[in-house]
C-alpha positions as CSV (number, residue, x, y, z in Angstrom):
1,M,-2.1,12.2,-15.2
2,T,-4.4,9.2,-15.2
3,L,-3.2,5.6,-15.2
4,S,-5.3,2.5,-15.6
5,T,-4.3,-1.0,-14.9
6,C,-5.6,-2.3,-17.5
7,D,-3.4,-0.5,-19.8
8,L,-0.1,-0.9,-18.0
9,S,-1.0,-4.6,-17.8
10,D,-1.3,-4.8,-21.8
11,E,1.5,-2.1,-22.0
12,H,3.7,-4.0,-19.4
13,G,3.1,-7.8,-20.0
14,E,5.3,-9.9,-18.2
15,N,6.6,-6.8,-16.8
16,A,3.8,-6.0,-15.2
17,R,3.5,-8.0,-11.7
18,I,0.0,-8.2,-10.7
19,P,-1.2,-9.4,-7.5
20,S,-3.6,-11.8,-6.6
21,P,-7.2,-10.4,-6.5
22,V,-7.4,-10.2,-2.5
23,F,-7.5,-6.3,-2.1
24,R,-10.1,-4.2,-1.4
25,D,-10.2,-0.1,-1.1
26,F,-11.0,1.8,2.1
27,G,-9.3,5.2,1.1
28,G,-11.4,8.2,-0.1
29,R,-9.3,7.5,-3.6
30,L,-9.8,4.7,-5.5
31,A,-6.9,5.5,-7.9
32,F,-3.5,6.1,-6.8
33,H,0.4,5.6,-8.0
34,G,3.6,6.3,-6.5
35,R,6.9,4.6,-5.6
36,A,7.2,2.0,-3.4
37,V,8.6,2.4,0.2
38,T,8.3,-1.3,1.9
39,V,7.8,-2.9,4.8
40,K,7.2,-6.0,6.2
41,C,5.9,-6.2,9.1
42,F,3.9,-8.7,11.5
43,E,1.2,-7.9,14.1
44,D,3.2,-4.8,15.0
45,N,2.3,-1.5,12.9
46,S,5.4,0.6,14.7
47,R,7.6,1.1,11.1
48,V,4.1,1.8,9.7
49,K,3.6,4.8,11.8
50,A,7.1,6.0,11.9
51,I,7.4,5.6,7.9
52,L,3.4,7.3,7.3
53,A,4.6,9.9,9.5
54,T,7.8,11.1,7.2
55,P,6.6,13.2,3.7
56,G,5.6,10.8,1.6
57,N,6.1,12.5,-1.6
58,G,3.5,10.9,-3.4
59,R,5.2,7.5,-2.7
60,V,2.8,4.2,-2.3
61,L,3.9,2.7,1.5
62,V,3.8,-1.3,1.0
63,V,2.9,-3.1,3.5
64,D,4.2,-6.9,4.3
65,G,1.7,-8.1,7.1
66,G,2.0,-11.7,6.3
67,G,-2.1,-11.7,5.4
68,S,-2.4,-11.7,9.4
69,M,-6.7,-11.3,10.1
70,R,-5.7,-11.6,13.4
71,C,-5.2,-6.9,13.9
72,A,-5.4,-4.1,11.9
73,L,-1.8,-2.5,10.8
74,L,-3.9,1.0,10.0
75,G,-6.0,2.9,11.6
76,D,-7.5,6.8,11.1
77,M,-4.5,8.1,13.0
78,I,-2.0,7.0,11.3
79,A,-4.3,7.4,7.9
80,K,-4.5,11.1,9.0
81,D,-0.7,11.1,9.0
82,A,-0.3,9.8,5.9
83,V,-2.9,12.2,4.2
84,A,-1.5,15.4,5.9
85,N,2.3,13.7,5.0
86,G,2.0,13.8,1.4
87,W,1.6,10.2,0.8
88,S,-0.7,9.0,-2.3
89,G,-1.8,5.9,-1.5
90,I,-1.0,2.3,0.9
91,V,-1.2,-1.2,0.3
92,V,-1.7,-3.4,2.6
93,F,-1.5,-7.2,2.8
94,G,-3.5,-7.3,6.5
95,C,-6.4,-5.8,8.1
96,V,-7.3,-1.8,8.7
97,R,-10.1,-0.1,10.7
98,D,-11.9,3.1,11.5
99,T,-13.1,2.1,7.6
100,A,-15.7,4.8,8.0
101,V,-13.3,7.8,8.5
102,L,-10.4,6.1,5.9
103,A,-13.3,6.0,3.6
104,G,-13.1,9.8,4.2
105,L,-9.4,10.8,3.9
106,D,-7.4,11.6,0.1
107,I,-5.4,8.7,-0.1
108,G,-5.8,5.6,-1.6
109,I,-6.0,2.3,0.7
110,K,-6.3,-0.9,0.0
111,A,-5.7,-3.9,2.4
112,I,-7.1,-7.4,2.0
113,G,-10.0,-7.1,5.0
114,T,-10.4,-5.1,8.2
115,N,-10.4,-5.9,12.2
116,P,-11.0,-3.9,14.8
117,R,-8.2,-5.2,16.9
118,R,-5.6,-2.9,16.8
119,S,-2.0,-4.0,16.2
120,T,1.0,-4.2,18.9
121,R,4.1,-1.7,19.1
122,R,6.9,-3.6,20.0
123,G,9.4,-1.3,17.3
124,E,9.6,-4.4,15.1
125,G,9.5,-4.5,11.6
126,T,11.9,-4.0,8.5
127,P,11.5,-1.2,6.4
128,H,12.6,-0.8,2.5
129,I,13.7,-4.0,1.7
130,A,11.8,-6.0,-1.3
131,I,8.9,-8.3,0.0
132,D,6.2,-10.5,-0.7
133,I,2.4,-9.8,-1.2
134,A,-0.3,-11.5,-2.2
135,G,1.9,-13.7,-4.5
136,I,4.2,-11.1,-6.3
137,Q,7.7,-9.4,-5.6
138,V,7.5,-6.0,-4.7
139,A,11.1,-3.7,-4.0
140,E,11.6,-0.4,-2.5
141,G,11.1,1.8,-5.5
142,D,8.8,-0.1,-7.9
143,V,5.5,2.1,-9.6
144,I,2.3,1.0,-7.7
145,V,-0.8,1.6,-9.7
146,A,-4.1,1.2,-8.5
147,D,-7.7,1.8,-9.6
148,G,-10.7,-0.2,-9.4
149,D,-9.5,-3.1,-11.1
150,G,-7.1,-4.0,-9.1
151,I,-2.9,-3.3,-7.8
152,V,-0.5,-3.5,-10.7
153,V,3.5,-3.2,-10.0
154,I,6.7,-2.1,-12.6
155,A,9.8,-2.6,-11.6
156,A,11.5,1.3,-11.2
157,E,14.2,-0.3,-14.2
158,H,11.0,-1.0,-16.2
159,A,8.8,2.2,-15.3
160,T,11.3,5.3,-16.3
161,E,8.2,6.9,-18.5
162,I,5.8,6.5,-15.5
163,K,5.9,9.2,-13.1
């Protein structure tokens, strides 16, 4: 099933939350969608790694990295785990690295930039909470739809017809 962010924006009007257009595509899949799993972490990708090591079942991990450009929260090894575990996509309000490898993976990845520096792993971060990315709020279970035109977030209660 192909979902268009433009069509969803038109159909859902004010119920379609659209983040600022700061995200770039890094994965091999440019269009993706799924229910949101959320995590808030700042310059520590411990929780990102742990979540993407679990079954994705077509969901999308949305990472509130605070917009930090000082290190990457996602690289090739964690992204390969996400593919193997059936995640549809990853949205990072922060940076990624290993972009040549990410581009060849069958997963959607959007982030605001790149940085070759890896993050620390201190075991910090909070999963499964409402987060803020690029001017909008994303809650666990919201529907995330992404394509070349951007990202649309539809609250779970307004997205019953979207799978």
